[in-house]
C-alpha positions as CSV (number, residue, x, y, z in Angstrom):
1,M,34.7,9.1,-48.6
2,A,35.5,5.6,-49.8
3,A,36.5,4.9,-53.4
4,G,33.1,3.5,-54.0
5,G,31.4,6.8,-53.1
6,S,30.1,5.9,-49.6
7,Y,30.6,8.0,-46.5
8,S,31.1,7.1,-42.9
9,I,28.2,8.3,-40.7
10,V,28.6,8.8,-36.9
11,E,26.7,10.4,-34.0
12,Y,28.9,11.9,-31.3
13,F,28.0,11.3,-27.7
14,G,30.8,13.1,-25.9
15,G,32.1,11.6,-22.7
16,D,31.9,13.8,-19.6
17,G,30.8,11.1,-17.1
18,G,33.0,8.3,-15.7
19,Y,32.2,4.6,-16.1
20,R,33.3,1.4,-14.4
21,C,36.8,0.4,-15.4
22,G,37.3,-3.1,-16.6
23,Y,41.0,-3.1,-15.6
24,C,41.2,-1.8,-12.0
25,K,37.4,-2.1,-11.3
26,H,37.1,1.5,-10.3
27,E,33.4,2.3,-10.4
28,N,33.6,5.6,-12.2
29,G,37.3,6.1,-13.1
30,N,37.1,5.2,-16.7
31,F,36.7,8.2,-18.9
32,S,36.3,8.1,-22.7
33,H,34.7,9.8,-25.6
34,G,32.3,7.8,-27.8
35,M,30.3,7.9,-30.9
36,W,27.8,5.5,-32.6
37,S,28.9,4.5,-36.1
38,H,26.0,3.8,-38.4
39,T,28.4,2.9,-41.2
40,M,32.2,3.3,-41.7
41,T,34.7,2.8,-44.4
42,V,37.8,0.8,-43.6
43,Q,40.1,3.6,-44.4
44,D,38.3,6.0,-42.0
45,Y,38.5,3.4,-39.3
46,Q,42.2,2.9,-40.0
47,D,42.7,6.6,-39.6
48,L,40.7,6.6,-36.3
49,I,42.5,3.8,-34.7
50,D,45.8,5.6,-35.6
51,R,44.4,8.4,-33.4
52,G,43.6,6.1,-30.4
53,W,40.0,5.2,-31.2
54,R,38.7,1.6,-31.0
55,R,35.4,-0.1,-31.7
56,S,33.1,-2.4,-29.7
57,G,30.4,-3.5,-32.0
58,K,29.2,-0.2,-33.6
59,Y,30.2,1.9,-30.7
60,V,33.6,3.6,-31.3
61,Y,35.4,5.1,-28.3
62,K,38.6,6.9,-27.4
63,P,39.9,6.9,-23.8
64,L,40.5,10.3,-22.2
65,M,44.1,9.5,-21.6
66,N,45.1,12.2,-19.1
67,K,42.0,11.6,-17.0
68,T,41.1,8.0,-17.1
69,C,42.3,5.8,-14.2
70,C,44.0,3.3,-16.5
71,P,45.5,5.0,-19.6
72,Q,45.1,2.7,-22.7
73,Y,47.8,3.0,-25.4
74,T,47.1,1.7,-28.9
75,I,49.8,-1.0,-29.6
76,R,50.9,-2.4,-32.9
77,C,53.3,-5.2,-33.7
78,H,55.6,-5.2,-36.8
79,A,54.4,-8.5,-38.2
80,L,57.1,-8.9,-40.8
81,N,59.9,-8.5,-38.3
82,F,58.2,-10.5,-35.5
83,H,60.2,-13.4,-34.0
84,P,58.5,-15.6,-31.4
85,S,59.8,-15.5,-27.8
86,K,60.7,-18.5,-25.7
87,T,57.2,-18.4,-24.2
88,H,55.6,-18.2,-27.6
89,K,57.6,-21.2,-28.8
90,K,56.5,-23.2,-25.8
91,T,52.9,-22.4,-26.5
92,L,53.2,-23.5,-30.2
93,K,54.9,-26.7,-29.2
94,K,52.3,-27.4,-26.5
95,V,49.5,-27.0,-29.0
96,N,51.3,-29.2,-31.6
97,R,51.9,-31.9,-29.0
98,F,48.1,-31.9,-28.3
99,L,47.3,-32.1,-32.0
100,S,49.9,-34.8,-32.6
101,K,49.4,-37.1,-29.6
102,G,46.5,-35.7,-27.6
103,E,48.7,-34.5,-24.7
104,M,46.7,-32.0,-22.7
105,P,48.7,-30.0,-20.1
106,V,47.3,-30.2,-16.6
107,E,48.7,-26.9,-15.4
108,R,47.5,-23.5,-16.7
109,H,50.6,-21.4,-17.2
110,D,49.0,-18.2,-18.2
111,E,45.6,-18.4,-16.6
112,G,45.9,-14.8,-15.7
113,L,46.5,-13.9,-19.4
114,E,44.1,-16.1,-21.3
115,G,41.1,-14.2,-22.3
116,E,42.6,-10.8,-21.3
117,R,42.4,-9.8,-24.9
118,H,38.7,-9.1,-24.2
119,L,39.3,-6.6,-21.4
120,L,39.7,-3.6,-23.7
121,D,36.2,-4.2,-25.0
122,I,34.7,-5.1,-21.6
123,S,36.0,-1.9,-20.2
124,C,33.8,0.1,-22.6
125,R,30.7,-2.1,-22.4
126,W,29.3,0.2,-19.7
127,Q,29.3,3.1,-22.0
128,F,28.4,0.9,-24.9
129,S,25.3,-0.4,-23.1
130,A,24.3,3.1,-22.0
131,H,24.2,4.3,-25.6
132,I,22.1,1.4,-26.9
133,V,18.9,3.3,-26.0
134,L,20.1,6.5,-27.7
135,R,21.0,4.6,-30.8
136,S,17.6,3.0,-31.0
137,R,16.0,6.4,-30.8
138,S,18.1,7.8,-33.6
139,P,16.2,9.2,-36.5
140,T,16.9,7.9,-40.0
141,V,20.1,9.5,-41.3
142,S,20.3,8.2,-44.9
143,E,19.1,5.4,-47.1
144,R,22.4,3.6,-46.5
145,A,22.2,4.1,-42.8
146,R,18.6,2.9,-42.7
147,E,19.6,-0.4,-44.4
148,L,22.3,-0.8,-41.8
149,L,20.0,0.0,-38.8
150,T,17.2,-2.2,-40.1
151,E,26.1,-28.1,-28.6
152,T,29.6,-27.0,-28.6
153,C,32.5,-29.5,-28.3
154,S,30.6,-32.2,-26.5
155,H,33.3,-34.6,-27.6
156,S,36.1,-32.8,-25.8
157,Q,38.1,-34.4,-22.9
158,Q,36.4,-34.6,-19.5
159,N,38.3,-33.7,-16.4
160,G,38.6,-35.9,-13.4
161,K,37.6,-39.2,-15.1
162,G,40.9,-41.1,-14.3
163,A,42.9,-43.0,-16.8
164,D,41.5,-43.3,-20.3
165,P,41.7,-47.0,-21.3
166,S,41.5,-46.0,-24.9
167,R,44.8,-44.1,-24.7
168,P,48.3,-45.6,-24.5
169,L,50.0,-45.8,-21.1
170,C,52.0,-42.9,-19.8
171,Q,55.7,-42.8,-20.8
172,K,58.8,-41.6,-19.0
173,A,60.0,-38.2,-20.1
174,K,63.3,-39.8,-21.4
175,D,61.4,-42.3,-23.5
176,M,59.2,-39.6,-24.9
177,R,62.1,-37.4,-25.9
178,K,63.7,-40.4,-27.6
179,E,60.5,-41.2,-29.5
180,R,60.1,-37.6,-30.6
181,R,63.7,-37.6,-31.9
182,L,63.0,-40.7,-33.9
183,Q,59.8,-39.2,-35.3
184,K,61.7,-36.1,-36.4
185,E,64.3,-38.1,-38.2
186,Q,61.6,-40.2,-39.9
187,Q,59.8,-37.0,-40.9
188,K,62.9,-35.5,-42.4
189,Q,63.4,-38.7,-44.4
190,Q,59.9,-38.6,-45.7
191,E,60.2,-34.9,-46.7
192,A,63.4,-35.7,-48.6
193,E,61.7,-38.5,-50.5
194,S,58.6,-36.7,-51.5
195,S,57.2,-33.2,-51.5
196,S,54.8,-32.2,-48.7
197,V,51.2,-31.4,-49.4
198,N,51.4,-28.3,-47.2
199,P,55.1,-27.3,-47.3
200,V,56.3,-25.0,-44.6
201,P,58.2,-21.8,-45.5
202,S,61.8,-22.8,-46.3
203,K,64.7,-21.5,-44.3
204,S,67.6,-19.7,-46.0
205,S,70.9,-21.6,-46.3
206,S,72.5,-19.4,-43.7
207,N,71.9,-20.0,-40.0
208,Q,68.7,-18.0,-39.7
209,P,66.3,-18.6,-36.8
210,K,63.2,-20.5,-37.6
211,S,60.3,-18.5,-38.8
212,L,57.0,-18.2,-37.0
213,E,55.3,-20.2,-39.7
214,E,57.8,-23.0,-39.2
215,F,57.1,-23.1,-35.5
216,I,53.4,-23.3,-36.1
217,T,53.7,-26.4,-38.3
218,E,56.7,-28.0,-36.6
219,S,56.5,-31.6,-35.5
220,L,53.0,-32.1,-36.9
221,P,52.7,-35.6,-38.6
222,N,50.7,-36.2,-41.7
223,D,48.1,-38.1,-39.6
224,P,47.8,-36.2,-36.3
225,L,45.5,-37.5,-33.6
226,H,43.5,-34.2,-33.8
227,R,43.0,-32.1,-36.9
228,L,42.9,-28.3,-36.5
229,E,41.5,-26.2,-39.4
230,V,41.5,-22.4,-39.3
231,R,38.7,-20.8,-41.4
232,L,38.2,-17.1,-42.1
233,V,34.5,-16.2,-42.4
234,P,33.2,-12.7,-43.2
235,V,30.9,-11.3,-40.6
236,S,27.8,-11.2,-42.8
237,F,24.4,-12.7,-42.4
238,E,24.4,-13.1,-46.2
239,D,27.4,-15.3,-46.1
240,P,26.4,-19.1,-46.0
241,D,29.5,-20.1,-43.9
242,F,28.8,-17.5,-41.3
243,L,25.2,-18.4,-41.1
244,A,25.9,-22.1,-40.9
245,S,28.2,-21.7,-37.9
246,Y,26.3,-18.8,-36.2
247,E,24.5,-20.8,-33.5
248,H,27.5,-22.8,-32.6
249,S,29.6,-19.7,-32.4
250,A,27.1,-17.9,-30.2
251,A,26.8,-20.9,-27.9
252,L,30.6,-21.0,-27.6
253,Y,30.7,-17.3,-26.7
254,T,28.1,-17.8,-23.9
255,R,30.0,-20.8,-22.5
256,Y,33.3,-18.8,-22.5
257,Q,31.8,-15.7,-20.9
258,T,29.9,-17.6,-18.1
259,T,32.8,-20.0,-17.3
260,V,35.9,-17.9,-17.7
261,H,34.6,-14.5,-16.8
262,G,31.6,-15.3,-14.6
263,D,29.0,-13.4,-16.7
264,S,25.4,-14.3,-16.2
265,P,23.6,-15.9,-19.2
266,Y,21.6,-12.7,-19.5
267,E,24.8,-10.7,-20.0
268,C,26.1,-12.9,-22.8
269,G,23.1,-14.3,-24.7
270,E,22.7,-14.4,-28.4
271,S,21.5,-10.8,-28.7
272,E,24.5,-9.5,-26.8
273,F,26.8,-11.7,-28.9
274,K,25.3,-10.3,-32.1
275,R,25.5,-6.7,-31.0
276,F,29.0,-7.0,-29.5
277,L,30.8,-9.3,-32.0
278,C,28.7,-9.5,-35.2
279,D,27.3,-6.0,-35.7
280,S,30.1,-4.1,-37.3
281,P,30.0,-0.6,-38.9
282,L,32.7,-1.5,-41.4
283,E,31.7,-1.8,-45.0
284,A,33.2,-4.8,-46.8
285,E,35.5,-3.5,-49.5
286,T,37.9,-4.8,-52.1
287,A,40.8,-3.0,-53.8
288,P,43.1,-3.8,-56.7
289,D,46.1,-3.6,-54.3
290,G,44.3,-5.1,-51.4
291,P,44.3,-8.7,-50.0
292,D,42.2,-11.4,-51.8
293,V,39.8,-11.7,-48.9
294,G,39.1,-8.0,-49.0
295,Y,38.7,-5.6,-46.1
296,G,36.1,-5.6,-43.3
297,S,35.2,-7.6,-40.2
298,F,35.8,-11.4,-40.0
299,H,35.6,-14.3,-37.6
300,Q,38.7,-16.5,-37.7
301,Q,37.3,-19.9,-36.6
302,Y,39.4,-22.7,-35.1
303,W,37.8,-26.0,-35.9
304,L,39.1,-29.0,-34.0
305,D,37.9,-32.4,-35.3
306,G,34.9,-30.8,-37.0
307,R,33.9,-28.5,-34.0
308,I,34.5,-24.8,-33.3
309,V,36.7,-24.5,-30.3
310,A,37.8,-20.8,-30.6
311,V,36.9,-17.7,-32.6
312,G,39.1,-14.7,-33.1
313,V,37.2,-11.5,-34.2
314,L,39.3,-9.5,-36.6
315,D,39.1,-6.3,-38.7
316,I,41.2,-6.4,-41.9
317,L,42.1,-2.8,-42.7
318,P,44.3,-1.1,-45.3
319,S,47.4,-1.1,-43.1
320,C,46.8,-3.8,-40.5
321,V,44.9,-6.7,-39.0
322,S,43.2,-5.4,-35.9
323,S,42.3,-7.9,-33.2
324,V,38.9,-7.2,-31.7
325,Y,38.2,-10.2,-29.4
326,L,38.8,-13.8,-28.7
327,Y,36.6,-16.5,-27.1
328,Y,37.3,-20.2,-26.8
329,H,36.1,-23.4,-25.2
330,P,37.0,-23.3,-21.5
331,E,38.1,-27.0,-21.5
332,F,41.0,-26.0,-23.8
333,S,42.3,-23.1,-21.6
334,S,45.5,-25.0,-20.6
335,L,46.6,-24.8,-24.3
336,S,47.0,-21.0,-24.0
337,L,44.7,-20.3,-26.9
338,G,44.9,-16.6,-26.3
339,T,48.6,-16.6,-27.1
340,Y,48.3,-19.3,-29.8
341,S,45.6,-17.4,-31.7
342,A,47.6,-14.1,-31.5
343,L,50.6,-15.9,-33.1
344,R,48.3,-17.3,-35.8
345,E,46.9,-13.9,-36.4
346,I,50.4,-12.4,-36.8
347,A,51.2,-15.2,-39.3
348,F,47.9,-14.4,-41.1
349,T,49.0,-10.7,-41.3
350,R,52.3,-11.7,-42.9
351,Q,50.3,-13.8,-45.4
352,L,48.1,-10.9,-46.3
353,Q,51.1,-8.6,-46.6
354,Q,52.4,-10.7,-49.5
355,Q,49.2,-9.7,-51.4
356,S,49.0,-6.1,-50.1
357,P,52.5,-4.7,-49.2
358,K,51.2,-1.8,-47.0
359,L,49.2,-4.2,-44.8
360,A,52.2,-4.9,-42.5
361,Y,51.0,-4.4,-38.9
362,Y,49.1,-6.4,-36.3
363,Y,47.1,-4.3,-33.8
364,L,46.6,-5.9,-30.4
365,G,44.2,-3.3,-29.1
366,F,45.3,-1.4,-26.0
367,Y,48.4,-1.8,-23.9
368,V,47.7,-0.8,-20.3
369,H,50.9,-0.6,-18.3
370,S,49.2,0.2,-15.1
371,C,47.4,-3.2,-15.3
372,P,50.0,-6.0,-14.9
373,K,47.7,-8.5,-16.7
374,M,47.7,-6.4,-19.8
375,R,51.5,-6.0,-20.1
376,Y,51.8,-9.3,-21.9
377,K,50.9,-7.5,-25.1
378,G,54.3,-5.9,-25.0
379,Q,55.9,-9.3,-25.5
380,Y,54.9,-9.4,-29.2
381,R,57.9,-7.5,-30.5
382,P,59.0,-5.4,-32.3
383,S,56.1,-3.2,-31.3
384,D,55.1,0.5,-30.9
385,L,52.8,2.5,-28.7
386,L,50.8,5.5,-30.0
387,C,51.7,8.8,-28.4
388,P,48.5,10.3,-27.0
389,E,49.5,13.8,-27.9
390,T,51.3,13.7,-31.2
391,Y,49.7,10.5,-32.6
392,T,53.1,9.2,-33.7
393,W,54.4,5.7,-33.0
394,V,57.2,5.1,-30.4
395,S,59.1,1.9,-29.9
396,I,57.8,0.2,-26.7
397,E,61.3,-0.2,-25.3
398,R,61.5,3.6,-25.2
399,C,58.0,4.0,-23.7
400,I,58.3,1.6,-20.7
401,P,60.7,3.7,-18.6
402,R,58.4,6.7,-18.9
403,L,55.3,4.5,-18.0
404,E,57.1,3.2,-15.0
405,I,57.2,6.7,-13.6
406,S,53.7,7.8,-14.6
407,A,50.7,5.8,-15.9
408,Y,50.0,8.7,-18.4
409,S,52.9,10.0,-20.5
410,R,53.5,11.9,-23.6
411,L,55.5,9.2,-25.3
412,S,57.0,11.2,-28.1
413,E,60.5,12.4,-27.3
414,N,60.2,15.3,-29.7
415,A,59.4,18.2,-27.5
416,Q,58.5,20.4,-30.5
417,G,56.3,17.8,-32.1
418,G,52.5,18.2,-32.3
419,D,49.4,16.7,-33.8
420,A,49.9,16.9,-37.6
421,C,46.1,16.5,-38.1
422,A,45.0,18.9,-35.4
423,L,41.8,20.8,-36.0
424,K,42.4,24.0,-37.9
425,E,39.2,24.9,-39.7
426,L,36.0,24.0,-37.9
427,G,33.9,25.3,-40.8
428,R,35.2,22.5,-43.0
429,V,33.9,19.7,-40.8
430,L,31.4,17.6,-42.8
431,V,27.9,17.2,-41.3
432,L,24.8,15.3,-42.4
433,H,21.6,17.4,-41.9
434,R,18.3,16.4,-43.4
435,R,19.9,13.9,-45.7
436,T,22.2,16.7,-47.1
437,V,25.9,16.7,-46.8
438,M,27.4,20.1,-46.1
439,P,30.3,21.7,-44.3
440,Y,29.6,22.8,-40.7
441,A,30.0,26.5,-41.8
442,A,27.0,26.1,-44.1
443,Y,25.0,24.2,-41.5
444,A,25.7,26.9,-38.9
445,R,24.4,29.6,-41.2
446,K,21.2,27.6,-41.8
447,R,20.7,26.9,-38.1
448,K,21.1,30.4,-36.7
449,G,21.4,30.3,-33.0
450,S,22.6,26.7,-32.9
451,N,24.4,26.0,-29.7
452,D,26.3,22.9,-30.7
453,E,29.6,24.5,-31.8
454,K,31.5,23.4,-28.7
455,E,30.3,19.8,-29.1
456,V,31.3,19.8,-32.8
457,E,34.7,21.3,-32.0
458,Q,35.3,18.7,-29.4
459,Y,34.4,15.9,-31.8
460,A,36.5,17.3,-34.6
461,S,39.5,17.8,-32.3
462,L,39.4,14.1,-31.3
463,V,39.0,12.7,-34.8
464,G,41.4,15.2,-36.4
465,Q,41.0,17.6,-39.3
466,T,41.5,14.9,-42.0
467,C,38.8,12.6,-40.6
468,A,36.5,15.5,-39.8
469,E,36.5,16.4,-43.5
470,K,35.6,12.9,-44.6
471,I,33.3,11.4,-41.9
472,L,29.7,12.7,-41.8
473,L,28.7,13.9,-38.3
474,Y,24.9,13.5,-38.0
475,R,23.0,16.6,-37.0
476,A,19.3,16.5,-36.1
């Protein structure tokens, strides 16, 4: 139960049947357990994702790791110790060159990676859609649950139009390097003479490598050709900023899905956008030791010259920032916005950690070693994978040799280690029956002859004893 006195309320659906896999496209090889979350506290969701669960809208699911065709390991990055790789630095410089001078790369270096951050959610949309009908038929579970139940970028560059007479003539690479050197020297002079409006984090006097924040703002002049603004908007239809940008954001989502992933307009319309990326079970919360923005679900919007060009969907939780999804304007795909936004989100996590010390990790969703396109998540280091048997974190460097041998592996090297939150007392599992909270033992006595013990035991084993004693399992 949250500090404010509210409970998380879920309905468990099990997961015996196979569904289509979004990674290898196997028609029925994806196995997972799922539950519908009517409402959920941020701490309960933090505890669940630390046991391998993940949400898609209000549908929360956990892959059946030793059975599913493509095992999905929860991955987290140590945001405070993160240092950008050579590829990451290239991406940041590429975006900054575009912002400074309008240079748009022709090639698409990571076309296979951009947008792949969405696959973890797409892989479960088959189960997610299948349970929409069940959810709509669910009876009222509580007063709180009843409340919860109840022209994009037209200015962007055009391809194939030939030379733009409004732009300067192309320069030789040697001349461009010389010009950039001169600009850097001028910029250093200006910084020495007067303080910057938005100073970058200062480096220590010793020969320390540049920080991520320095790379993000490096080489940006005071008057860039394009202006990029990053806004954090809470996912709430009561928030004026969220409402004001809702239609543009939904239109951008549709354009991204149809262009980049080949969805039909029916599959990615406004109702699907709302259900998939705006309906969240997480209750917005604030805490004395938490970040100023509070906890909950947010859209991190990227505004380029007054237009939304990308949106990162985030959950801010007590110990982490969890990346849910990313969509962007397809005409900017050559800027590697998937990589760029992940780096901005890591920097954002570091910023939040200064306000809330325990919020120190950036969760990238699932790492799927058997799917080469998903291995890029392992490049954000240092990072850990979650052992599917002990629910302990293991450095990815130690995991990869095991995953090269077998797609499924017990990652923990401690042969004696087990699940610290394994189910021990089924009778202590909390249930919600006829608007009354009670332990399962009391419910079972009331409902003599009830045949749901195996289902409740399966649910409690998956969420663990700690969560099972906090989260309310709805019983009809």
